[in-house]
N, C-alpha and C positions, 0 to 999 in steps of 0.2 A: 157509593162508599169512597171515602177519601183514602188516597194511597199513602202508605208510609214508605219512605225511601230507605233501602238498606245499604249500609256502607261497611266494607271490609277494609281494615287498616292492617298493613303487613310490614314488618320490619323489626329488627332487634333493638333499635333505639327506644328505650322506654319513655322518653320525653315526647315522642311523636303522638302516642295516644292521648297524653295529657294536653298537648297543644290542640288536637282535634276536639277533644271534649270541651275545653275552655272556649274555643271558637264557636262550637255548636250551641253552647249554653246561652249565648246571647241572641240566637236566631229563633224567632217565634213563627216565622212564615212557613216553615217546612217541618214535617215530622220525620225524624230519623231514628233508625235502629242501627247501632254500631257493634261490630265484632272485631276482635283483635287477635292476631297470631304473630308469634315472635320471629318466624323465619319463612323463607320463600316456599319450602316444601309443604309446611302446614298450611300456608296461604293458598297454595294450589288446591289442596284437598278441601279446604273450607269454601273456596270459590265454587268447586264442583258441587258441593253439598248444598250450599245456601243460595247459589246463583244471585249474588248481590247486584244491585243497580250500579254501584260504583266500587272500585277497588283502588284505594290509595296506598301505593307501595313506596317504601323508602328507597331512594336512589342515591347511591354513593359511587364508589369506584369499582364495585363488583358487577361489571356489565354482563358477564356470562350468566350469573344467577338471575339478573333482571330479565335478560332475553329468554331464559328458560321459563320464568314465571309468565311472561307475556304470551309466549307461544302456547303453553299449556292451558292458560285461562281462555285464550281465544278459541281453543278447541272445546274445552269442557264447559265454558259459560260464555258463549259468543255475544250475549246481550249486555255483558258487563263492560262498563267504561273503565279503562285502566288509566290511572293518574299517577304521576311520579311526584313525590315530595322530596325536596332537596335543599341542602345548605349551599349557597353560592360559593362560600369559601372552601368547601370540600371538593369543588370541581376545578381547582386552579392548578392541577397537575400538568401532565403532558398535553392534554387538550383542554381548552377553555370551556366556559359555561355554554357558549353558543354551539360549539362543536359537539359537546356531550348531549345537548338537547336534540340536535339534528340526528345523532346516532339513535337516541331513544325513540324519536319519531319513526325512524326507519324500522325499528324493532316492533312498532305497533302501539307505543304509548300515545294516548290521545290528548292529554292536557298535562299541565304542570302547576305545582304549588310551591312557592318559595317559603322556606322556613326562616324564623318561626312563623307558623300559620296564624294569620290575623282573621278576626271575624268578618271584616269587610271583604277581604280577598276571598275567603271561603264562601261568603254569600254570593259574590259575583260568579265564582266558579260553579256553585250549585245552580244558579240561574241558567248558566250556559248548558250545563249537563241535563237539567230537568226539562228544558225546552227544546232540546235538539230533536230532530225527527226520529221516531221510533220505527224500527224495522222488525220483520218477522211476525209470526203468528201471535195473536192476542192470548194471554195466559188465562186459564180458568180461575174460578173463584174458590177460595177456601172458607168454609163456614164451620166454626167449632162450637160444640155444645159442652159446657163445663158447669161445675157446681162446687160449693164449698164442702159438701158432704155427700155420702152415698145414700141411696134409698129415696131420692126425690123424683125418680122417673126420667132421668137424663138419657139413659140408653134407650128406653122405650121411645122417647121423642126423636132421638137421633135416627133410629131405625125407621120409624114411620115417616119422618120428614124426608129422609133419603129415598125411601121406597116410592112415596107419592111423587117426588120430583123425578124419579127415574121413569115413572109411567108417562111423563111428559117428554122426557129426553132419554129414551132407551139407549143403553150403552154409553151414555155420556156423563154418568154420575158414578163416582166412586165413594164408598163408605169406608173410612179407615178406622178400625177399632184400636185407638191408641190408649185405651184403658188396659195398659199392657200387663198389669198384675193380675187382673181378673176380668177380662173382656167377655161379654155375653152376646154380642151382636150376631155371631154365627148361629147361636142357639135360637135366637128370635127369628132367624131366617131359615130355620130347619136345615142348616148346614152343620150338623153335629160334629163331623170329623173332616174339616177342610184339608185338602192335600197340601196346601201351602198357606203361609201366614207371613206376618211382618218379619219373623225371624229368618225366613228364607231370603228376604230382601237384604237383611243385615249381612247374612253370610255370603251373599253374592254381590256385595257392594263394589267389588272391583270391576264387574261388568254390568252394573245396574244402569239401565236406561229406560226410556219411555216404553219401549216394546216389552221389556222384561216386567215392568210394573203391571202391564195388562195381562201378561202370561201368568203372573202370580195371583191375580185376582180371581175370586170365585164369582161365577155369573149366576144370579138369581133369576127366576122365571119372570119377575117384574121388569127386567131390563137393568136392574141395579147390579153393580159390581162391588164386591167386598174384599178388602184386604184385612184378614182376620187378625186378632190378637194372638200372641204366642200361646202355646199349649200349656205352659207352666210358668210360675213366677221365677224359676231358675233361668229359663230361657230369656225372660224379660230383662234380666240384668245385662244382657248383651246390647240392649238398645240404649243409645245415648243421644244427646241433643244434635250432634253432627249428622248422624245417620237418619234420624227422624226428619230433620230439615231437608236432607237430600231426597228422601222418599216423597215428601209433600211437594217439593219443588218440581220433581219429575212428574208427579201425578197431575199437577195443575197444567203441565204442558201437553198432556194427552187426554185429559178429561175436562169438560166444561165446568163441572162442579165437583168439589171434593168436600164431603161432609166428614167431620172428625168427631168421634166420641172419645172422651178423655177420662182419666182417673182423677178423683178429687184430691190432688196434691200439687202444690205450686213448686215443682222442682225444675231442674234444667231442661228436661224433656218438654214439660208444659210451657216453659218460657220460650223454647224454640218454636213450638206450635203457635203460640200467641203472636210471636214476631211475624209469622207468615200469614196470619189470619186476616181475612178481609171483613168478616162479621163474626163476632163472638156472642153466643147466646148463653146467658147465665140462667140456669134453671133452679127455681126455688119453690117453696110452699108457704102457705099462710100460717106457719107455726113460728111462734116468737123466737125460740132458740135457733131455729134454722135461719130466720131472717137476720138475727144478730150476727151470725157467722157470715151470711151473704153480704151484709153491710160492711163488715170488716174486710172481706175479700175485695169489694169494690174500692175501698180506700187503698188497698194494696195495689190494685190495678192503676189507680191514679198515680201512685208513687213510682211505679215502674214505667209509666208513660203510655199505657194503652188508652187511646182517646175515647171519650164517651160516645162520640158519634159512630164508633165501630162496635159498640156494645149494645145489646138488647137484653131486656129482662123478660123471662117467661115465668108467669105465675102458674104453676102446674097443679093438677088435681084439685082444682078449686070448686067449691060448692057453697051455696048460701044456706046457712043454718044459724040458729041462735048461738051466739058466742064466737062465731068465726069472724075474722077480721075483714072489713070491707076492703075492696081493691084500693081505694083511696088511702086508707091507713097503711097498707103494705107499701105503697109507693112513698109515703111520707117517711116510714122507717128506713127505707133503703136510700132515700134521697135522690131517686131517679124514677122517671116515668115507667110504668109497666107497659111494655110494648104488646104483649100477647097474654091472654088469659085462656088456659086450656082446662076444660071442665073435667071433673072426676068421672071416670068410666070404669065400673067394676069388671066389665067383660074383657078388659085389657089382660087380665091374668089368664083367662082362657086362651086368648090369642097367643100369649107368650108360651104357654104350655104346648100349644099346637104347632108353634113355629111358623105362624102365618101373620104377617103384619096386619094390624087391625084395620088400617086404611084401605086395604085391598081385599079384606075378608068380610067378616060379619058386620063391621062398622063402617062400611064405605059411604054410607049416607047419613051418619049420625052427627051429633054436636062435636064430638071429639075430632072427627075427620074434617069438619068445617073449620075448626080452630087450627088444625095442622095445615090445612090448605092455605090459610092466610099467612102462615109462616113461609110456606113454599112460594106463595105469590110474591112475598117481599124479596126472597132470595132470587127468584126468577126475574123479577122486574129490575133488580139491581144490575142484572147482567144481560138483559134482553137485547142490547145492541149487538151482541155476538151473533144473534140469530137473524135470519132474514124475516122470520115471522114469529111473533111472540104469542104465547098462549096465556099471558098473564090476564087475570080478571080485572075488570074496571075497578080502580081503587079510589072512587070519588069520595068526598067527605060525607060521612053519615054519622048517625048517633052511635054506631058501633066503633067508630074510629076517631074519637075525640082525644085530645091530649091528656085528659084526666084519667080516662078509663082504658086507653089502649084498644087493642083489637079483642074485645071481650065477647065470648060466646056464652050465652046463658046455659047453665047446666040443667 
């Protein structure tokens, strides 16, 4: 999975974000997600929440605020490279440009950009930053399941994929129910009244860290950990993009895999999730109105810059009967290859009623479970270097894995 670099731009000068945007627009060699905050204090909170790869902070004559920003970010997000952007003419006071830069280096600033920022200078700067040696533990992977509408089986797939993955990596997989208005993952795992949920993480944001994330998660018998959705839609209003970004960033530091179920709405919370997502699975069905909506959503993802190589399409609840669309026609309507075809399975309803994921219950050896296993194989193989020993199945080329048909399992 290709990595998207996150950049946080901090400073009250409104022309700085425009300079960064203009310089980035001409660079095609790297993928960037940028966020902007107008002052140092908000910048510190955003850095703690989002853990950006790079923080570009405006440097003027207020050295005290810059020092506070650097010190706080080095504690709250030590992996973030801190870069100062400055106008040379603004540093011609008591101490010259070179003296000011030396002071900033002593504070912990790692690099500098002269303004106005040019695309060539920014490109060279990014090359230096993106190729510098990385330290610290490798981060876990975030995989998100989303849809343009409800009722397509997205949550069922999220739960079953996360559960099957957890049987391979017990205690190393977290399922986050970010369908915050009406989450159902806890019910599917027979955790009808979890003691904690996402809302507890929100209300404890001041002391939220990797340890607390684990303490707030419900542990299922399969080895899966669950961070449940809020108990009510009223509680859900307390969750915003900053806090969900912080929760996911902390989760990927303590879990190898974070599976996210979502609500079918492209709001600021969903945008924050997609910004952090390594693999996004769009779940759809072979119903023309649903496919039209899915095609429109894919166009929107193109517009907001979610790369196609980070997206996968799952054709769910598929069966062959007279009048149903062939897989090839579905792919044509969507304008993208179908990566996985999951067959219709009527017994999933019974599994949901019983609160037992189908892949570890009655259907552990059926066609549905084999289709889910191929999704898990893909996720696991993407991240197998993290483990000394991989349990990924052999994914050699076969008739089931052709570009035209994706990973289809016959119903």
